[in-house]
N, C-alpha and C positions, 0 to 999 in steps of 0.2 A: 504442297498445297498451301501452307502458310506463306511461303515466299511469293506465290502468285497472288494471294489475297492482299498481302502487304504492298506489292507492286501496283495493284490497281488503285489502292488508296493513297499512294505516294503523292500524286499531284495535289490532292485536297489537303494534305497535312500542312499545318501552320504551327509555329511555335506559340506557346502561351505568351500572352502579353507580358512584357518585362522579363521573359526568360533569359534572354541574352545578357541583359544588365545584371540580373541576379547572379547568374553563373560566372560572369566575368569578375564580379565583386567578391566572390568567395575567397577567403584567405585560408580556409582549412581544407585538408584533403577531401575530395569527393569522388563519387563513382556513379556510373549508370548501371542499373540492373534491368535487363529487358529480355523479352521473349523473342526479340528480333535477332537476326544473325549479325555477326561482328562487322562484316563489310557493309551491309545495308545500314547499320547503325551509324558508322562513321560517315558514310555518304549523306545520310539524312541530316545528321547534325551539321555537317559542313554546308549543305544546301540551305538549311534554315538559318545559317549564320550563328550557330551555337558553338561554344568551345567544346572540343572533344577531350574528355578527361583521360588521364593516363590509365585509370582503371575502368574497364568496361567488362561486365559479366553478361555474356550473351547466351542465346539458346544453346549453342554448341559447347559452352563451357560448363554446363551443369547436367547432371543426370536427370533431375526432376525440376521442372519449372514451378512457378507460383501455382498453388499456394504453399509449396514446399519452401522452407527457409534457405535452401541451398545457395541461391543466388546472393542473398544478402550476407550470408555467412562467408561466402567466398570473397565478396567485395570487402568486408571488414578485415578479413585476413590479409588480402593484398594491400590494403591501406595501412595495415599494422595497427589497427584500432580494435579495442574490445567492442563487440556488438552492442553491449549495454551503454556504450558512449556514442553510439551512432544515432542519427536521426534520419529516418526514411521519409521521403515525401512521395506520396502516392495519390493517384487520381482514380484508382480503380479498387475493386475488392481485393487486390493484391496486398492489401493491408494485413491480411492474415499471415502472409509470408514474413513481413517485417516484424510483426508481433511474435511469431514463432521463433524468429532469430534472436529475440531479446532486445530489439531496438525500440526506441521511441518512434511512434509513427504519427506524422502529421498528414492529414488528407486535404486535398485541394478539390473543391466541388465544381470543377470546370467541366467535367464530362459525366459525372454521376452525382446523384443527389445525396444529401446528408444521410438519408435512410440506408443507403448501401455502404456508407462509409462510417457507420456508427461505432465500429470497433476501434477506430483511430483514437489516439490520445487527445487529439484536437482536430477540428475541421476549420478550414479557412476558405474564403471566397476566391482567392487568387494566390498565385505563387509568390507574389510580392508580400502579401500578408504572412504567409508561411515563413518566408525568409526573415522577416522582421522578428517573428516569434523565435526562430532558431537563434538569432543574434542575442535576443534577450535571455535565452536559457544558458548561454555560454558564460 
């Protein structure tokens, strides 16, 4: 069912403004944690012109999805990084999963309002602003 829903939305999907530039500029290891399936995630990122990270934690990789911290914990482990030293960038109430994993969570208010993202450590109006804040915290 989820696969069919995502397939119907595929044509309308667009990357965040500046997403490709932000991701290509990353010098630290990074991962994608998503409720999408592995194959669909790769195809979507390629179609949108986004780099595909080495570490992708997808629906079939975890027992419990968000708000469980399993995805973020798996990503941190695969990156070889303590979750307390990870920054999660979320645009949804999946913030709870990042917080439960012990990560710092930055929210981007591009799909949900600040009121739904209030549990984040900080909220930003765009991915570019979040990326700048990440660079400043390093």
